[in-house]
C-alpha positions as CSV (number, residue, x, y, z in Angstrom):
1,M,-1.5,-13.6,-17.9
2,A,1.4,-11.7,-16.5
3,L,1.4,-10.2,-13.0
4,E,0.9,-6.5,-12.6
5,Y,3.0,-4.3,-10.4
6,S,2.5,-0.8,-8.9
7,L,5.2,1.6,-7.5
8,A,4.2,2.6,-4.0
9,H,4.8,6.1,-2.5
10,L,7.1,4.9,0.3
11,T,9.5,3.3,-2.1
12,V,10.4,6.7,-3.6
13,M,9.0,8.9,-0.9
14,G,11.0,12.0,-2.0
15,C,9.5,12.0,-5.5
16,P,6.6,14.4,-6.1
17,T,3.7,12.7,-7.6
18,P,4.4,13.7,-11.3
19,E,8.0,12.4,-10.8
20,L,6.6,9.2,-9.2
21,V,4.7,8.6,-12.4
22,Y,7.7,9.1,-14.7
23,V,9.9,7.0,-12.5
24,G,7.4,4.2,-12.4
25,A,6.8,4.2,-16.1
26,R,10.5,4.2,-17.0
27,A,11.2,1.3,-14.6
28,G,8.4,-0.8,-16.2
29,Y,5.6,-0.7,-13.6
30,D,2.0,-1.0,-14.7
31,Y,0.7,1.4,-12.0
32,V,1.7,3.9,-9.3
33,S,0.3,4.2,-5.8
34,P,0.7,7.8,-4.7
35,R,0.1,9.3,-1.3
36,L,-2.6,11.9,-2.0
37,I,-3.6,12.4,1.6
38,Y,-1.2,14.4,3.7
39,M,-0.5,12.8,7.1
40,G,1.5,15.6,8.6
41,L,4.4,13.3,9.8
42,P,7.8,15.0,10.5
43,G,9.7,15.4,7.3
44,E,6.9,14.1,5.1
45,P,6.3,16.0,1.9
46,N,2.8,17.2,1.2
47,Y,1.5,15.7,-2.1
48,A,-2.2,16.4,-1.5
49,L,-3.1,17.1,-5.1
50,A,-6.6,18.4,-4.1
51,D,-4.7,21.3,-2.5
52,N,-2.2,21.7,-5.3
53,P,-3.8,22.4,-8.7
54,E,-0.5,22.9,-10.5
55,M,0.9,19.5,-9.3
56,L,-2.4,17.9,-10.2
57,R,-2.2,19.2,-13.7
58,A,1.5,18.0,-13.9
59,T,0.4,14.5,-12.7
60,K,-2.3,14.3,-15.3
61,R,0.2,15.3,-18.0
62,A,2.7,12.6,-16.7
63,L,0.0,9.9,-16.8
64,A,-1.0,10.9,-20.3
65,D,2.6,11.0,-21.5
66,T,3.5,7.6,-20.1
67,G,0.3,5.6,-20.3
68,I,0.9,4.3,-16.8
69,K,-2.2,4.2,-14.5
70,V,-3.0,5.0,-10.9
71,H,-3.9,1.9,-8.9
72,D,-4.5,3.1,-5.4
73,I,-4.0,6.1,-3.2
74,E,-2.9,6.6,0.4
75,L,-3.7,6.9,3.2
76,A,-7.2,7.1,4.7
77,R,-6.3,6.5,8.3
78,V,-8.8,5.9,11.1
79,Y,-7.8,7.7,14.3
80,D,-9.5,9.4,17.2
81,D,-11.6,12.5,16.4
82,L,-11.6,11.7,12.7
83,Y,-14.2,13.3,10.4
84,P,-14.0,10.9,7.4
85,S,-15.5,13.6,5.1
86,K,-12.0,15.2,5.2
87,Y,-11.0,12.5,2.7
88,L,-13.6,13.4,0.1
89,P,-11.3,15.8,-1.9
90,A,-8.6,13.1,-2.2
91,F,-11.3,10.6,-3.3
92,E,-12.5,13.0,-5.9
93,V,-8.9,13.4,-7.3
94,A,-8.4,9.7,-7.1
95,A,-11.5,9.2,-9.3
96,E,-10.2,11.9,-11.7
97,L,-6.9,10.0,-12.1
98,G,-8.7,6.7,-12.6
99,A,-7.6,5.1,-9.4
100,K,-9.2,1.8,-8.4
101,A,-8.6,1.7,-4.6
102,V,-7.8,3.6,-1.5
103,L,-5.6,2.3,1.3
104,S,-6.7,2.5,4.9
105,S,-5.4,1.6,8.3
106,I,-6.6,1.9,11.9
107,W,-4.7,3.9,14.6
108,T,-7.3,4.0,17.4
109,P,-7.8,1.3,20.1
110,R,-11.5,1.9,20.2
111,R,-13.0,-1.0,18.3
112,E,-16.5,0.1,17.8
113,Y,-15.4,3.6,16.9
114,A,-12.9,2.2,14.4
115,I,-15.5,0.0,12.8
116,E,-17.9,2.9,12.5
117,K,-15.4,5.2,10.9
118,F,-13.9,2.6,8.6
119,G,-17.4,1.9,7.4
120,Q,-18.0,5.6,6.8
121,I,-14.8,5.8,4.7
122,C,-16.0,2.9,2.6
123,D,-19.4,4.6,2.1
124,L,-17.7,7.8,1.0
125,A,-15.4,6.0,-1.4
126,K,-18.1,3.9,-3.0
127,P,-19.7,6.5,-5.3
128,F,-16.2,7.1,-6.8
129,G,-15.8,3.4,-7.6
130,L,-13.0,3.0,-5.0
131,F,-12.3,-0.2,-3.2
132,V,-11.0,0.3,0.3
133,G,-8.1,-2.0,1.3
134,L,-7.6,-2.3,5.0
135,E,-4.0,-2.7,5.9
136,Y,-2.9,-3.8,9.4
137,V,0.4,-2.4,10.5
138,P,2.5,-3.9,13.4
139,I,2.9,-0.5,15.1
140,A,-0.8,0.5,14.6
141,S,-3.9,-0.4,16.7
142,V,-5.1,-3.0,14.3
143,N,-1.8,-4.8,14.0
144,N,-2.5,-8.3,12.9
145,L,-4.6,-10.4,10.5
146,A,-7.2,-11.3,13.1
147,G,-7.8,-7.7,14.0
148,A,-8.2,-6.7,10.3
149,V,-10.6,-9.6,9.6
150,D,-12.6,-8.6,12.7
151,V,-13.1,-5.0,11.4
152,L,-13.9,-6.2,7.9
153,R,-16.5,-8.7,9.0
154,A,-18.1,-6.2,11.4
155,A,-18.1,-3.3,9.0
156,D,-19.5,-5.5,6.2
157,R,-19.0,-3.2,3.3
158,P,-19.2,-4.5,-0.3
159,N,-16.3,-2.3,-1.4
160,A,-13.9,-3.2,1.5
161,G,-11.3,-5.9,1.7
162,L,-7.8,-6.8,3.0
163,M,-4.6,-5.2,1.8
164,L,-2.0,-7.6,3.0
165,D,1.6,-6.4,3.3
166,V,3.9,-9.4,3.4
167,H,6.3,-7.6,5.7
168,H,3.5,-6.9,8.2
169,F,2.2,-10.5,8.0
170,H,5.7,-11.7,9.0
171,R,6.2,-9.1,11.8
172,A,2.8,-9.8,13.3
173,Y,3.6,-13.6,13.6
174,D,0.5,-14.4,11.6
175,K,0.0,-18.0,10.5
176,L,-0.4,-19.1,6.9
177,E,-3.3,-21.3,7.8
178,D,-5.3,-18.2,8.9
179,L,-5.4,-17.1,5.3
180,V,-7.4,-20.2,4.4
181,G,-11.1,-19.5,3.9
182,L,-10.9,-15.7,3.7
183,P,-13.1,-14.3,0.9
184,P,-11.2,-14.0,-2.4
185,K,-13.1,-10.8,-3.2
186,W,-11.2,-9.1,-0.3
187,F,-7.9,-9.4,-2.2
188,R,-7.4,-6.7,-4.9
189,F,-3.8,-5.7,-4.2
190,A,-0.9,-6.6,-1.8
191,H,2.3,-4.8,-0.6
192,L,5.4,-6.6,-1.7
193,C,8.9,-6.3,-0.1
194,D,11.3,-8.4,2.0
195,A,13.0,-7.9,5.3
196,Q,15.5,-9.6,7.6
197,G,14.2,-12.8,9.0
198,E,14.8,-11.9,12.6
199,I,11.8,-9.9,13.9
200,P,12.8,-6.9,16.0
201,T,11.5,-6.9,19.6
202,D,12.1,-3.1,20.0
203,R,9.3,-1.0,18.6
204,A,11.6,1.8,17.5
205,E,13.8,-0.6,15.5
206,M,10.7,-2.3,14.0
207,T,9.5,1.2,13.0
208,R,12.8,2.1,11.5
209,I,13.0,-1.0,9.4
210,L,9.4,-0.6,8.3
211,R,10.0,2.9,7.1
212,E,13.6,2.9,6.1
213,E,15.2,-0.5,5.5
214,R,13.1,-3.1,3.8
215,L,14.9,-5.4,1.4
216,Y,14.5,-6.5,-2.2
217,V,12.1,-9.4,-2.8
218,G,13.9,-12.7,-2.2
219,E,16.8,-11.0,-0.3
220,G,15.5,-11.5,3.3
221,G,13.6,-14.0,5.4
222,V,9.9,-13.2,4.8
223,P,8.2,-16.3,3.5
224,I,6.8,-14.4,0.5
225,A,5.9,-17.3,-1.7
226,D,4.2,-19.3,1.1
227,I,2.0,-16.2,1.7
228,L,1.2,-15.3,-1.9
229,N,0.6,-18.8,-3.1
230,R,-2.3,-19.0,-0.6
231,L,-4.0,-15.9,-2.1
232,P,-5.7,-15.1,-5.4
233,K,-3.8,-13.4,-8.1
234,M,-3.8,-9.6,-7.6
235,V,-1.8,-6.5,-8.3
236,Y,1.4,-6.3,-6.3
237,S,2.3,-2.8,-5.1
238,I,6.0,-2.7,-4.3
239,E,6.4,-0.8,-1.0
240,L,10.1,-1.0,-0.3
241,P,11.6,2.0,1.4
242,H,15.4,1.7,1.8
243,L,16.8,5.1,2.4
244,A,20.5,4.2,2.0
245,R,19.9,2.4,-1.3
246,A,17.7,5.2,-2.6
247,R,20.5,7.7,-1.8
248,E,23.2,5.4,-3.4
249,F,21.3,4.4,-6.6
250,G,18.9,7.3,-6.9
251,Y,15.1,6.8,-6.9
252,A,14.8,5.6,-10.5
253,E,17.4,2.9,-10.2
254,H,16.1,1.8,-6.8
255,A,12.6,1.5,-8.2
256,F,13.9,-0.5,-11.2
257,R,15.8,-2.9,-8.9
258,C,12.7,-3.3,-6.7
259,L,10.7,-4.4,-9.8
260,E,13.3,-6.6,-11.3
261,S,13.9,-8.5,-8.1
262,A,10.1,-9.0,-7.6
263,K,9.7,-10.2,-11.2
264,A,12.6,-12.7,-10.9
265,Y,11.3,-14.0,-7.5
266,A,7.7,-14.3,-8.9
267,A,8.9,-16.2,-11.9
268,A,10.7,-18.7,-9.8
269,H,8.3,-19.1,-6.8
270,I,4.8,-17.8,-7.4
271,R,2.4,-20.4,-8.8
272,H,-0.3,-18.2,-10.2
273,T,2.0,-16.5,-12.7
């Protein structure tokens, strides 16, 4: 059975959600992974469909027109002074759109607090049929595999698991052997991209590459096949922001090249295809 791919928000960050759907469908993706929770970052567009009925209607039309589906939504972060109930409107919209999962990450150093709030997010998502994928990020508080596993085991929620980004795995200096023995049920989707093999030591440079200059799959130095061949088959969400290429090629062509490079790499290197 063929692998399935989703087009993640960051790959085409300037595309409003209806356009994300059309771009993803035309490029040949099976799913899209929109950011329906506004984070308020500088320069970030607000695509919170719960607050924008017109864009929500346009998104539903785009999904109906194309037949593409929503896989997961972003981003239910855990941070200090969080009231997880703020995510309920986005979860409701996610369910309306047929999403399967919600992405989460942890940005507070307070372990017990983070476990409590992450568990609450999972509990709020469960009635909507949403799996919560915890992503560790090198610049966040939970920034490596061990930290994410610790939270997942402590929270112990049936609808929670690990959303592994191969870029972050590489940048966190995680070891392949640490993937052995993790519960297969934790793995529903992963973020796919590549990056230069040399890991930046400067946080600002790491952040810049993470958000602006990831590479097409197979183009860099991340041991993608070594990682994925140790994991169950799952949906691959291509999160590959590269601002210069998006400007040069346009979002549609950039999204297409992302997918084609991933498919070619998988055909040559991924065993569970």
